[in-house]
N, C-alpha and C positions, 0 to 999 in steps of 0.2 A: 504494500500500500504506500502511495507517495507520502513523504513527510508532510505533516500538517493537515492531512486529509482525515476527517473523522466520519465513520459510517453513520448513517441515520439511526436514530433511536429505534430499537426493536422491542417487541413485547413477546416474551417467550412463555409458553405453557409447557411444563414438564408433566408427563404421566409416569407410568411405571418404568423403572430403569433397572440397571444392574443392581444386584444385591450387595450394595456397598454405598459409601457416601459420595460416589462419583458424581451423580446428578446434582446433589446438594452443593458440592464444591464448584462444579461448573456454573451452577446458578449464581453462587456467591461472586464468582469472578465476573460474570456478565453484569450483575447488579453494580459491582464496583466500577464498571466501565460506562455506567449511565443507562443501562437497559432496564426495562421492567421485567420482573421474573415472577412467575406464578406456578403453583403446583396443585394438582388434585390427587388426594390420597383415596385409593379404593379399598384398602384394608389396613389393619394395624401395622403390618410389616412395612408398608409404604411410609407410614407416619414415623416409624422408628429411624428410618434412614434419610429423612429430610430434616435438616437443621437450618432454621432461618425463617424469615417472614414469607408471606405470600402463599401459604398453604391453606387449602380448605378440604374438608372431608365430604365425600359423596355418600349419602345415606340411602339412596333410592334403589329401585330395581333395575335390572338390565334393560327393561322396556322404557324406563324413564331416562336412561343415560343419554341417548342422543339429544333430546331436548335440553337436558341440563348442560351438556357440553356446548350446544349451540348458543344458549343464553350466555354462558360464560365467555365464549369467544367474542360475542357481540359487545357485552358490557365492558370487557377489559380491552377491546381492540387488539386482540392477539394477532401477531404477524407470523409467528413460528410455533409449530407444535413439535415437541421433541419427545421421543419415546424409544423403548427397547423393543425391537421387533414390531412389525406392522400387522401380524396375523392373529394376535390374541383377540378374542371377541370384543372386548372393550376398546381395544386400540383400533380395530377395523371400523367400528361404528364411529369413533371419534375422527378418524381420518376421512371418512365419507362426509361428515359434517364440515370438517375443516376445508377439504377440497372445494366444496360447494361455495365456500366463502373466500376462495383464493388464498387461504392460509398456507404457508410453506410448511411441508412435512419433512422432518429430519429424523432418520432412523439410525440407531446404533446397535451394535452387538459385537461379540467376539469376532476377530478379523477373519477374512477369508484366508489370510496368511497367518500362520501360527509360529511361535507362541505369544510374542509380545507386540501384537498389532491389534488395533481396534478399528472396526469399520464405522464410518460416519457418512451417511449417504442420503441423498434427497429421495423422498417418496417411498423407497422400499428396497428389499434385499433379494438376492437370488433371482427367482422367477419374476419378481416385481421390480428388479433393478432396471434403471434406464441406461445402464452401461451397454454400449453397442455390441451386437453379435457379429458385426461385419469384420472378417479377418483382415482385410486390407486397411480398414480404418484403425484397427488395433495396432497393426504393424507400423503404420504411419505415426501414430501418437507415440508409441514406444520408442521410435527412432529419435524423438525430440527430448527424451528423458534419460537421465543417468540410471545405471543399474541400482536397484535398491540394496541397502545394507541388510543382509539376511542374518547377520550375526545376532544371536540373542543378547540383547542389552539389558533386559529387565525380566527377572523371574518373579512370577506371582507366588504368593504364600498360600499353599493349600490349606494350612491349618486355619488361617484367617478366613479363607473362602468357605471352608466347611462350617466353621462356627457361625458366620453371618448367615449362611444358607439355612442352617437349622433354626436360628433365631427368627429369621424372616418368615419362613414357611410355617413354623409353629405359631408365631404371632398371627399369621393370616388365618389360622383356624379359630381364633378368638373373635367371633363375629358379633356377639351380643354385648351391648345393645346398639352400638353405633353402626356397625357394618353387617347387620344381620341379613341383608339381601345380597351380599357379594357372592358370586359364583366363580370359582377359579377355573383355570384352563388345564391344570395338571390332571393326569389320568390316574395317578397313584396317591394314596394318602401319605403324608410325609413320614409317619412313624414306621410302617413296614418298609418304606423306601429307604430310609436312613439305616434301619437295622440290616437290611440286605446289603447295603454298601459296606457297612462295618464288617459283616461276615466275609464278603469278598476280599476286602483289604487284608483280613487276617489270613486268608488263603493265598495271598498274592505270591509269596515266595514259592510255594508248592506249584502254583499255576505257571509261574515263569519257568521253573525248572522243567516241568512237563512239556511246555511249548518248545523250549530249547532242544529237548531230546527229540521231539517229533521232527523239528527242522533238520537236526543232524542226521536223523535216519533217512530223511527224504533227499538229502544232498546228492545230486548227480543221478537221481532215479527218474528223471523226466521233467517236463515243464511243470512249473508250479503257478497256480493262480490264487489270488486272495480275494475273499469277500469280506469287507469290513462292516460288521454290524454296527448300527447306531442304537442309542438308547431309545426305547419306545416312547419315553416322555419328551424326546427331542422334538420340539414343535415343528422343525423343518420337515419331518416325515409327513405330518398331517397337512402342513401348509403348502409344501412345494412338491408333492408327489401324489400319485393315485392310491397310495397305501395308507392304512390306518394302524398297521402293526409291522413287525419285522418278520413274522412267520411267512407271510405271503411272498415277499421278495426272496426270502431264503429258499422256499420251495421252487419258485420260478427259476432261480439261478441253478439250483442243483439239477432240476429236470433238464434244463438246456445243456448243462455240462455233461450229464450222462449220455445225452443223445448226440452231441456234436463235438465234444472235445476229443483230442487224440486218446487212444486207449491207454497210453502210459502216463497221461497227465494226472495231476493231483490238485484238489481244490482245498484251500485252507479257509476256514470260517473263524474269523477273529472277533471275540467279544469286545465291546467297549470297556475300557478299564474301570469306568464307574457304573457299569450296568449293575443294578441292585440284585440281580439273580432271582427275581421273582418268577421268572420263567426258567426252566431247566434247559438252557440252550444246548448243553452237551448231550442230553437225552434226545432232544429234538433232532440234532444232527445225526446221531446214531440211527434213529428211526428212519429218517429220510434216506440215509445211506442204504439201509436194508431195502426200502421200497424201490430204489432205483438201481440196485446192483452196484453200489459205489463203496462197498466195504473195502477198506484198505486204500481208498482213493479220496475219500471225503473226510477231512480231519477238523475237529473242533479245537481251538486254542483259547483257553481262558485267560492267558497272560502272554508274556513275551514282548520283545522290543519291536514295536510297529515299524519304526523307521528302518530297522534292519530287514524286516520282512518285505517292505516295499522295494528295497534294493535287490532282494533275492528272487522275487517272483517275475514271471513273464507277462503278467497282466493283473489289473485290479478292477473289481466290480464293486460299486457302491450305489446307494440310493442318491444321496447328495452330500455326503460327508466331506469335510475338508481333507480327509485322507485322499480323495480324488485329486485335489490340487497338489498335494504332496507327491502323488504318483506322477502327475503331469510334469512337475518341476524336476523330477528324477528321470524323465524321459521313458517312463513305463506306460505301455498301452493301457488305456482306461476306458471303462464303460459306465455311464451314469444312467441309472434306472429312472431317476426323478429329475426335476428341474434344478439346475444349479447355475451359478454365474459362469462357471467354466464349461458348461455344456455347449460348446462351439465346435463345429466341424473343423478338424485339424488339430484340436486339443484333445477331444475325446473321440472315440470311434463312432462314426455316424451310421454304420450298418446295423444289422440286427444283433441281438445277443447271441443267437445261434451261430452267426458268422464270426463273432468276436474271438472265439476260442482258437481259431486257426488263421484268421485273416487280418487281425488288427495290427496296424503299424504303430511305431512310436509317435508321440506328438511332433508336429512340425516345429523345428527349432526356432525359426524366425517368429512364428506366431506365439510360441511359448514365451520367448523373451519379451516380445511386445506386450503380451497380456500381463506378464509379471510386472513390468515397469509401469504400465498404464494403471493397473489396479492398485499397486502399492502407492503410487504418488497421487492418484485421484480420489481414492475411496478410503484411505487409511490414515490414522495417526499412530504413533508409536506409544507403547505403554501397556499397562495392565489395569484391572479394575480394583485390585485388593491390596497388594503390597504397597506400603506408603510411598516409596521413591518412584516406583513405576507408575503408580496412580497419579502422582504429582505431574509427571511428564505427560500423561494422557490428558489430564485436566487442562494443562496449558495448551496442548494441541487442539482440544475441542473448543476451548474459549476462543482461540484465534480464528478457527474456521467459522464459528458461529458469529463472532463479532464482525469479521471482515467479509462474511458471505462467501467464503471459499469452499463451496460444496460441489462435488462431482467434477472437480478439476484440480490440477496440481497447484501447489503454492507457486507464486510467480518465480521465486528463485530456482525452482527445479527445472523450469522450461528453458530450452536452448533458444535464445532470442532469434537465431537465424532460421528456426523452424516454427516460429510463433503461430503460423496458420495451420499447424497440424491438428488443432482441436476444432477447426471449423466443421460444423455439422456432425460432430462426434456424438453429442448427447441428444437422443431423440426427445422432442418436447413432451411435456405432460399432456396426455390426451385431453382435448377440449370437453368440458362437461356439457351435457345436453341442455338446451334452453338457454 
């Protein structure tokens, strides 16, 4: 931003955010810069992680929510709606009301790149992202940007994350009397969910040793493929795919593999490290192996080093996990069953799943590099949500982008001045609303 230039005053409304003080600290920074900052709490957990003025509680039903948000936007003159993920029912309703009023929507979540990147994007993520899917445009923009620094600079603190997650979600169960009408989006009650995670963490050493043994035994025995399971409470499964669980894609992949993979090929099914174990995935994999004649070729891994697996296998199948992007960056052929930002021909295999096992080439190197540079510089800030130092860096990055309006584009100092026109027409406009 040119020296002496001050952005116009904005009026921000924050809804549910990361389970940390991140939104509260970003709001405080924006308020210090002269902007108006507001917050609506939907349950007690939201209230616990917002410190400062400008917060109100919503006491009504889901049916009353759109009218409440609409009145709030009008009365406060809100210019920007900021939230974590755009697919939660309360958020979807609020976005529809905001778009009808030409309020700018800003969505954040854990980054497409991991581990210490956070996405901050206009309008939506993954399938709802306005990031272009045109390979030539991606390569053109990437050529105007430097390679991103992929060295991990900030490590999050799992202990803090786990503690805050438990506090937030248990507080969210305390709904009487203020939040008695709130209905959450999670599919599991927090108590069995957390108990399951604790049990899995206690077995982690054993699971890792078993996974390592399986990988050693399979070394040199034929092509290996990996299916990375996602947690069923991962909202991206329901929001950005045709699936409502992980059983269905698991069966689809195993059936296709049995019918079309080479006879000597093996398929690894890797559980998410924080899956609560409320479903017996090992038992399901064994049953599917028997049904499709895959005994000795279909293997369940409850642990193990995912990064090492991605480097070892000849192909990765996922619904829409960031494991897919990790595989792409490692030049491993990848198939996305659901919608994902990286589901672009040339990055992922564009043929059928049946063809993938024998025909998938590695990602196009030029497109891969252009995608990485474009996404890193246009949609991300560095940092983490929980550990104090990494969170401070993320808060500073978010404040700058919101204050200066640098959304869905690189910060000015990242662009090569000689290729300034590379971003022309890169971002498809928000669809015009009817009427």
